[in-house]
C-alpha positions as CSV (number, residue, x, y, z in Angstrom):
1,M,18.2,-0.4,-3.0
2,S,18.5,3.0,-3.6
3,F,14.8,4.5,-4.8
4,V,14.8,9.1,-6.0
5,H,12.0,10.5,-4.8
6,H,11.1,13.6,-6.6
7,N,9.3,15.9,-4.1
8,P,10.5,19.2,-6.5
9,E,8.9,22.8,-6.1
10,G,6.0,23.3,-7.7
11,V,3.7,20.2,-6.9
12,P,1.9,20.1,-3.2
13,A,4.2,18.7,-1.1
14,P,3.4,15.2,0.0
15,L,1.5,14.8,3.4
16,G,1.1,11.2,5.0
17,G,4.4,9.7,4.2
18,Y,4.7,9.6,0.6
19,S,6.4,10.3,-2.4
20,Q,4.8,12.5,-5.4
21,G,7.2,10.7,-7.8
22,L,9.3,7.7,-6.8
23,E,12.0,6.4,-9.3
24,V,13.3,2.7,-9.5
25,P,16.9,1.8,-11.0
26,P,17.6,-0.1,-14.2
27,G,17.3,-4.0,-13.8
28,A,15.1,-3.9,-10.7
29,R,13.1,-6.9,-10.3
30,L,9.3,-5.9,-10.1
31,L,6.9,-7.5,-8.3
32,F,2.6,-6.2,-9.2
33,I,0.5,-7.4,-6.6
34,S,-3.3,-7.6,-6.9
35,G,-6.0,-6.1,-5.3
36,Q,-6.0,-7.1,-1.3
37,I,-9.4,-7.4,0.5
38,P,-9.6,-7.7,4.2
39,E,-9.9,-11.2,3.4
40,R,-7.5,-13.8,5.7
41,P,-7.3,-17.4,5.2
42,G,-8.4,-19.7,8.6
43,E,-9.7,-16.7,10.2
44,E,-13.0,-14.5,10.2
45,M,-13.5,-11.1,8.5
46,A,-13.9,-8.4,10.6
47,A,-17.0,-6.2,10.4
48,D,-14.8,-2.5,11.2
49,F,-12.2,-0.5,9.4
50,R,-9.1,-1.0,10.8
51,G,-9.7,-5.1,11.6
52,Q,-9.9,-5.3,7.6
53,C,-6.8,-2.3,7.2
54,E,-4.8,-4.8,9.1
55,A,-5.7,-8.0,6.8
56,V,-4.9,-6.1,3.6
57,W,-1.7,-4.7,5.2
58,N,-1.3,-8.6,6.0
59,N,-1.9,-10.1,2.6
60,I,0.1,-7.5,1.3
61,E,3.4,-8.1,4.0
62,A,2.8,-12.1,2.9
63,L,3.2,-11.5,-0.5
64,L,6.4,-9.3,-0.6
65,A,8.3,-11.9,1.7
66,A,7.0,-14.6,-0.3
67,A,8.5,-13.0,-3.5
68,G,11.7,-12.0,-0.9
69,M,11.1,-8.5,-0.4
70,D,9.9,-6.3,2.3
71,I,7.8,-3.6,3.2
72,G,10.8,-1.2,2.0
73,D,10.4,-2.6,-1.4
74,L,7.1,-1.0,-2.1
75,V,7.1,2.1,-4.7
76,K,3.3,2.3,-5.3
77,V,0.2,1.5,-3.8
78,T,-2.8,2.1,-4.5
79,T,-5.9,2.2,-1.7
80,F,-9.9,2.1,-2.6
81,L,-11.7,3.1,0.1
82,T,-15.6,2.8,0.3
83,D,-16.0,6.3,2.5
84,R,-14.2,9.2,3.2
85,D,-14.3,9.4,6.5
86,Q,-12.3,5.6,6.4
87,V,-9.0,8.7,5.4
88,L,-7.5,9.1,8.6
89,E,-7.9,5.9,10.0
90,N,-6.4,4.3,7.0
91,R,-2.7,6.6,6.8
92,E,-2.6,5.9,11.0
93,V,-2.8,2.3,9.8
94,R,-0.5,2.7,6.7
95,R,1.7,4.4,8.6
96,R,2.4,1.9,11.2
97,H,2.8,-0.7,8.6
98,L,5.4,1.2,6.0
99,G,7.4,2.5,9.0
100,D,10.1,5.4,7.0
101,A,9.2,3.5,3.9
102,S,7.2,6.3,1.5
103,P,6.3,5.2,-2.2
104,A,4.1,6.6,-4.9
105,M,0.7,6.9,-3.1
106,T,-3.0,7.3,-4.2
107,V,-6.3,7.3,-2.3
108,V,-9.5,6.1,-4.1
109,V,-12.8,6.0,-2.8
110,A,-14.8,4.0,-4.5
111,R,-17.0,0.6,-3.8
112,T,-15.8,-2.5,-4.0
113,L,-16.3,-5.6,-5.6
114,D,-17.8,-7.1,-2.2
115,P,-20.2,-5.0,-0.1
116,R,-18.7,-6.1,3.5
117,W,-15.4,-5.1,1.8
118,L,-14.5,-1.8,3.8
119,L,-11.3,-0.8,1.5
120,E,-8.8,-2.8,-1.4
121,I,-5.4,-2.0,-1.8
122,E,-3.0,-2.9,-4.8
123,A,0.7,-2.0,-4.7
124,I,4.2,-2.5,-6.9
125,A,7.2,-3.3,-5.3
126,A,10.9,-3.3,-6.5
127,R,14.2,-4.8,-5.9
128,P,17.3,-5.2,-7.5
129,P,18.0,-8.8,-9.4
130,D,19.7,-11.3,-6.9
């Protein structure tokens, strides 16, 4: 799918592999991914941030696959971190999972529903109809 990336002059240049704006073509099929938490069925939850971040991205990739989509179909990602000191490590893990994909992105520092969760990520993906 050809997304149109909008990074015009007059707005801050995107840092960290994302687009300031991303246009989805008409007729695209949309997938709204609820906030994913760092828990995986049958696995013990990691105590460290990197392990939790990997688990969240694995959940997102599983949801995309279930919808017949992949990472390249992500158009918007919102990450909720519990500490601003997690920003760089979050960026490293995210870039590894996203590869060349550059969806629109928001990162917020907030509390999560369960204090054991160090982050939560929600996303939107788009793909043209089959």
